[in-house]
VOGU-3710 file (C-alpha; in Angstrom, 3 decimals, decimal comma):
1> mvdakmlnkm> -248,858/138,742/6,153  -247,174/141,530/4,717  -247,088/144,696/7,157  -249,293/147,449/5,724  -247,211/150,347/7,294  -244,033/149,241/5,932  -245,445/148,506/2,545  -247,127/151,877/2,498  -243,474/153,316/3,058  -241,741/150,950/0,617
11> ssapgfiaal> -244,325/151,777/-2,167  -244,454/155,482/-1,708  -242,245/157,298/0,543  -239,448/159,484/-1,010  -235,618/158,224/-0,399  -233,648/155,274/-1,062  -232,629/151,674/0,146  -229,623/151,109/1,915  -227,828/147,556/1,057  -225,954/146,721/4,066
21> dqsggstpka> -225,556/143,113/3,104  -221,515/142,498/2,081  -221,340/138,688/3,074  -218,422/136,402/3,336  -216,976/137,270/0,060  -217,286/140,573/-0,096  -216,688/141,411/3,379  -212,998/142,117/3,243  -213,061/144,009/0,322  -215,496/146,183/2,008
31> lrlygvsesd> -213,559/146,645/5,197  -210,432/147,584/3,037  -212,102/150,377/1,698  -213,330/151,036/5,231  -209,769/151,313/6,314  -209,640/148,035/7,873  -206,839/145,381/5,911  -207,140/141,578/6,085  -203,677/141,996/8,980  -205,975/143,904/11,362
41> yqgdeemfrl> -207,711/140,750/11,979  -207,574/136,911/12,122  -210,583/134,266/11,057  -214,315/134,961/9,890  -215,377/136,131/13,569  -213,249/138,785/14,105  -214,103/139,668/10,363  -217,436/140,026/10,677  -217,578/141,511/14,335  -215,577/144,301/12,900
51> mhamrvrims> -218,320/144,914/9,734  -221,235/144,420/12,310  -219,306/147,541/14,398  -219,430/149,374/10,732  -222,803/148,631/10,184  -223,804/149,284/13,850  -221,963/153,013/12,969  -224,117/153,809/9,879  -227,362/152,327/11,304  -227,310/154,565/14,314
61> apaftgdkvi> -225,663/157,879/12,500  -228,138/160,552/12,832  -228,812/160,967/8,964  -229,656/157,352/8,856  -233,668/157,633/9,249  -236,189/156,999/7,065  -236,376/160,351/6,096  -234,468/159,742/3,766  -233,240/156,101/4,092  -236,933/153,984/3,842
71> gailfertmd> -235,372/150,538/3,839  -232,188/148,710/4,389  -230,778/145,320/3,719  -229,194/143,249/5,769  -226,795/140,342/5,816  -228,145/137,530/7,906  -225,345/138,112/10,538  -226,867/141,775/10,779  -230,354/140,897/11,085  -228,854/138,394/13,790
81> gdvegqevps> -227,026/141,061/15,817  -228,193/144,217/17,474  -227,824/147,870/18,097  -227,710/149,666/21,486  -229,159/146,247/22,666  -231,766/146,154/20,673  -232,314/143,558/17,415  -231,078/145,336/14,105  -234,407/144,512/12,106  -236,950/146,127/15,199
91> ylwekrgvvp> -234,421/149,039/16,062  -234,691/149,763/12,096  -237,958/150,035/12,232  -239,319/151,345/15,746  -236,064/153,661/16,221  -235,218/154,511/12,486  -238,490/154,600/10,749  -236,212/152,416/8,305  -237,704/149,045/6,613  -235,861/146,132/6,997
101> flkvdkglld> -234,883/143,552/4,383  -232,907/140,344/4,179  -230,284/139,185/1,580  -231,080/135,161/1,441  -229,117/134,012/-1,224  -225,589/132,174/-0,569  -223,730/133,225/-3,769  -223,258/132,554/-7,183  -222,536/129,573/-9,387  -219,898/129,599/-11,842
111> eengvqmmkp> -220,650/131,469/-15,194  -222,542/129,451/-17,403  -224,839/130,524/-20,866  -223,078/134,033/-20,078  -224,564/134,285/-16,551  -223,952/133,515/-12,935  -227,465/131,509/-11,672  -227,817/131,444/-7,666  -226,644/128,442/-5,635  -228,891/126,318/-4,024
121> mpdldallsr> -230,726/127,628/-0,959  -231,807/124,167/0,707  -232,329/125,999/4,342  -234,189/129,148/2,700  -237,562/128,040/4,702  -236,185/128,149/8,068  -234,313/131,576/7,391  -237,547/133,316/5,727  -239,488/131,864/9,572  -236,477/133,539/11,726
131> gvkkgifgtk> -236,816/136,675/9,282  -240,815/137,021/9,804  -239,828/136,457/13,770  -237,497/139,237/13,963  -239,839/141,572/11,870  -238,106/141,289/8,259  -240,139/143,288/5,698  -238,880/141,558/2,424  -235,848/140,082/1,084  -233,169/140,259/-1,347
141> mrsviaqadk> -231,079/138,041/-3,852  -228,840/138,452/-6,559  -227,848/136,716/-9,779  -225,506/138,215/-12,309  -225,579/138,618/-16,272  -222,508/139,098/-17,908  -223,483/138,397/-21,843  -226,561/138,962/-23,738  -227,252/135,064/-23,892  -231,406/134,722/-23,936
151> agiaavvkqq> -231,401/131,238/-22,597  -229,385/132,310/-19,750  -231,145/135,216/-19,139  -234,218/133,268/-19,158  -233,005/130,761/-16,702  -231,929/133,785/-14,445  -234,859/135,151/-13,963  -237,180/131,904/-13,736  -234,975/131,134/-10,946  -235,585/134,266/-9,290
161> fevarqiigh> -239,091/133,983/-9,858  -239,715/131,000/-8,642  -237,547/131,602/-5,294  -239,669/134,851/-5,167  -242,692/132,718/-4,725  -241,279/130,721/-2,280  -240,416/133,883/-0,047  -243,871/135,352/-0,614  -245,765/132,043/0,958  -244,059/132,891/4,109
171> glvpiiepev> -245,491/136,784/3,952  -242,780/138,558/2,593  -241,700/141,018/-0,208  -238,916/139,320/-2,240  -236,728/142,050/-4,426  -235,821/140,151/-7,347  -232,124/141,401/-8,346  -230,576/140,012/-11,897  -227,864/142,229/-12,019  -226,278/143,210/-15,648
181> siksptkeea> -222,577/143,843/-14,809  -221,689/147,469/-16,083  -218,784/145,912/-17,821  -220,827/143,647/-20,195  -219,988/144,209/-24,175  -223,616/143,645/-24,785  -225,075/145,848/-21,427  -227,949/147,215/-23,564  -228,739/144,308/-25,530  -228,907/142,058/-22,561
191> enilqdeiaq> -230,816/144,688/-20,963  -233,644/144,321/-23,613  -233,900/140,516/-23,060  -233,968/141,166/-19,501  -236,923/143,529/-19,810  -238,786/141,504/-21,798  -238,193/137,887/-19,431  -238,809/139,721/-16,316  -242,473/140,963/-18,053  -243,415/137,319/-18,919
201> qldklpaged> -243,030/136,142/-15,392  -244,610/139,130/-14,003  -247,902/138,293/-15,855  -247,603/134,833/-14,452  -248,074/136,146/-10,913  -251,445/135,733/-9,194  -253,277/138,632/-8,140  -251,841/140,251/-4,668  -248,133/138,440/-5,148  -246,231/141,323/-5,513
211> vmlkltiptv> -242,399/141,889/-5,695  -239,698/144,347/-6,163  -236,675/144,775/-8,389  -233,271/145,977/-8,086  -231,575/146,387/-11,869  -228,623/147,783/-13,118  -229,188/151,632/-13,987  -229,737/151,293/-17,830  -228,096/151,789/-20,917  -230,824/154,009/-22,308
221> agfysplmah> -233,007/156,182/-19,557  -236,181/155,183/-18,595  -235,650/151,654/-20,206  -237,283/150,261/-17,365  -240,683/152,597/-16,914  -242,545/149,620/-18,285  -242,019/147,412/-15,615  -242,227/150,025/-13,169  -245,835/150,607/-14,580  -246,814/146,563/-14,000
231> nsvirvvals> -249,136/145,713/-11,411  -247,135/143,366/-9,327  -244,460/145,550/-9,108  -244,183/147,597/-5,769  -240,834/149,269/-6,756  -237,753/149,474/-9,143  -234,551/150,267/-7,657  -231,390/150,769/-8,644  -227,915/148,826/-7,959  -224,644/150,629/-8,057
241> ggystveace> -222,761/148,445/-10,018  -219,469/148,860/-9,258  -219,831/152,915/-10,100  -218,569/155,930/-8,262  -221,148/157,462/-5,951  -220,909/160,482/-8,159  -221,503/158,639/-11,409  -224,046/156,283/-9,878  -226,170/159,321/-8,824  -225,733/161,086/-12,288
251> klsrnpgmia> -227,271/158,088/-14,057  -229,713/157,360/-11,869  -231,066/160,639/-11,771  -232,083/160,512/-15,535  -234,243/157,427/-14,951  -237,823/158,349/-13,679  -239,304/156,532/-10,265  -236,215/154,465/-9,918  -234,549/154,896/-6,389  -231,039/153,719/-5,508
261> sfsraltekl> -230,132/150,739/-3,277  -226,687/151,602/-3,017  -223,989/149,399/-1,445  -220,706/150,589/-1,756  -221,556/153,883/-3,274  -223,058/154,549/0,058  -219,914/153,694/2,003  -217,350/154,768/-0,351  -216,058/158,184/1,871  -216,390/156,310/5,385
271> rvsmsdeefn> -213,396/155,559/6,917  -212,824/153,493/10,632  -210,415/156,082/11,306  -212,795/158,957/11,178  -214,152/160,332/14,620  -217,937/159,978/15,123  -218,305/164,093/13,446  -216,388/163,109/10,680  -218,075/160,096/10,114  -221,411/161,371/10,722
281> aslaetidqi> -221,060/164,693/8,412  -219,801/162,360/5,695  -222,278/159,897/5,798  -225,384/162,502/5,897  -223,426/164,185/2,483  -223,417/161,022/0,492  -227,375/160,203/2,018  -228,392/163,597/0,833  -226,596/163,138/-2,690  -228,266/159,658/-3,326
291> cdasvnkv> -231,683/160,703/-1,932  -231,634/163,852/-4,461  -230,516/161,750/-6,923  -233,411/159,211/-6,172  -236,393/161,582/-5,770  -235,284/164,743/-7,443  -235,026/163,637/-11,760  -233,314/165,500/-14,500
//
């Protein structure tokens, strides 16, 4: 059963969602941007330990609270880790007032029909059960759309909603993320097809089965407003998609009702070499910037 207090916060509180869910494939790049090169560690275990240390530094920073960061998306290893001796999900909610989400997809298949579908998730039920026990509120899963191919986009959305219903069955709220690549030569056309396909799937959801949507900031400002108004949509959040923090925030500020769920744009100014004072000040500045773009619209 969905936690009522977390649901209330997620549906109405001002602020944004921090995406702290880089997984195996994207972790080396995230560490490089943080100032940790591949030569600084050996093997996956040490890599993930360094990544967890970075995330702990973020989650325990003074500015990382539910006043502006209303939710955080976690990688599975982060969910299983701890902060200051407390399991991450309970630490986020009880100590920081931040609603915890879990990334559940296992990566992407090769591109076909202009899209990348999600890889199979045979152990999803077990992962969801574990997440529920740890106090997770919802999940996130990502597909990628590179071209305005109607059949490909329809397949991506259908797969996302099929898995979403499985997630809802565990009492969790799924974030559906069919990312349209910002490099797509047919981005606006793809967004038109995507909105139609999502609307059709939303209309098929039974009453009481709700989802969130994580979408690329649209080419036309305010384009996804009809999806925000749907009874089955708790909130629509934006991914940064490779934009810089400044560019992502500028574009987001032109989209009423859409809040951020940024990953790289949240951490792009952070460096491992910073003192705690420098790190906390830089993160606080970025949190203010992203929150402002999420709340105060042009």
